[in-house]
C-alpha positions as CSV (number, residue, x, y, z in Angstrom):
1,M,15.0,-4.1,-5.0
2,R,17.9,-2.8,-2.4
3,K,16.8,0.5,-2.8
4,D,13.0,0.0,-1.5
5,Q,14.1,-2.6,1.1
6,A,16.5,0.6,2.4
7,L,13.5,2.6,2.3
8,L,11.7,0.2,4.4
9,S,14.5,0.2,7.1
10,Q,14.2,4.0,7.3
11,I,10.7,4.1,7.7
12,S,11.3,1.4,10.4
13,L,12.9,4.5,12.1
14,K,10.0,6.6,11.6
15,N,11.4,8.4,8.5
16,K,8.8,10.4,7.1
17,Y,10.8,10.9,3.6
18,A,11.0,7.6,3.3
19,L,7.4,6.9,3.4
20,E,7.0,9.9,0.8
21,Q,10.0,8.4,-1.3
22,L,8.3,4.9,-1.4
23,Y,4.6,6.5,-1.9
24,D,6.5,8.3,-5.1
25,R,7.7,5.4,-6.5
26,F,4.5,2.9,-6.3
27,H,1.7,5.1,-5.9
28,L,0.6,5.2,-9.4
29,I,0.9,1.3,-9.7
30,L,-1.0,0.8,-6.7
31,M,-3.9,3.1,-7.7
32,K,-3.8,1.2,-11.4
33,V,-4.5,-2.2,-9.1
34,I,-7.2,-0.5,-7.3
35,H,-8.7,0.8,-10.2
36,T,-8.9,-2.5,-11.8
37,S,-11.6,-3.3,-9.2
38,I,-12.9,-0.4,-7.5
39,Q,-14.0,2.8,-9.6
40,D,-15.1,4.9,-6.8
41,P,-12.1,7.8,-6.5
42,M,-12.6,8.5,-2.9
43,L,-12.5,4.5,-1.8
44,S,-9.6,4.1,-4.2
45,E,-7.8,7.0,-2.2
46,Q,-8.8,5.5,1.5
47,I,-7.4,2.1,0.3
48,L,-4.1,3.6,-0.7
49,K,-4.1,5.4,2.6
50,Q,-4.7,2.6,4.3
51,L,-1.8,0.4,2.9
52,F,0.7,3.2,3.4
53,K,-0.5,3.2,7.1
54,E,0.2,-0.1,7.5
55,I,3.4,0.2,5.9
56,W,4.4,3.0,8.5
57,D,3.2,0.9,11.3
58,N,4.5,-2.4,10.5
59,P,7.2,-1.9,7.7
60,A,9.0,-5.1,8.7
61,H,5.6,-6.8,7.2
62,F,6.4,-5.6,3.8
63,D,10.2,-6.3,3.9
64,Q,10.5,-9.0,1.5
65,R,12.7,-9.9,-1.0
66,I,10.8,-7.9,-3.8
67,V,9.0,-5.3,-1.8
68,S,6.7,-4.1,-4.6
69,S,5.1,-7.5,-4.6
70,A,4.4,-7.4,-1.0
71,M,2.8,-4.2,-1.3
72,I,0.8,-5.2,-4.4
73,R,-0.5,-8.4,-2.8
74,R,-1.5,-6.3,0.8
75,C,-3.4,-3.9,-1.9
76,K,-5.3,-6.4,-3.1
77,E,-6.3,-7.9,0.0
78,I,-7.5,-4.3,1.0
79,V,-10.0,-4.2,-1.9
80,K,-11.2,-7.5,-1.5
81,E,-12.0,-6.8,2.0
82,S,-13.2,-3.0,1.0
83,K,-15.7,-5.0,-1.8
84,R,-16.6,-7.6,0.9
85,F,-17.8,-4.6,3.2
86,Q,-19.3,-2.9,0.7
87,K,-21.8,-5.8,0.2
88,L,-22.3,-6.2,3.7
89,V,-23.4,-2.2,3.9
90,N,-25.6,-2.3,0.8
């Protein structure tokens, strides 16, 4: 969507309000994606924070035709990384 790409453009200019808007648009669906694999609420929140930190640090990485798909894909990758780390620690 053009709105999501516009928000990423503003995030690249370090517009915190744009990041907040992107968060508001997607945090619920992203939490659902996370909760399909992770039931720990604290870990889920950490994963979501990591994703939005990555968006803040490198918005161009998510600037694709369908921003939500890029966010969901990266969210799933972070979940997998998290689960691998949990197995190593336990």
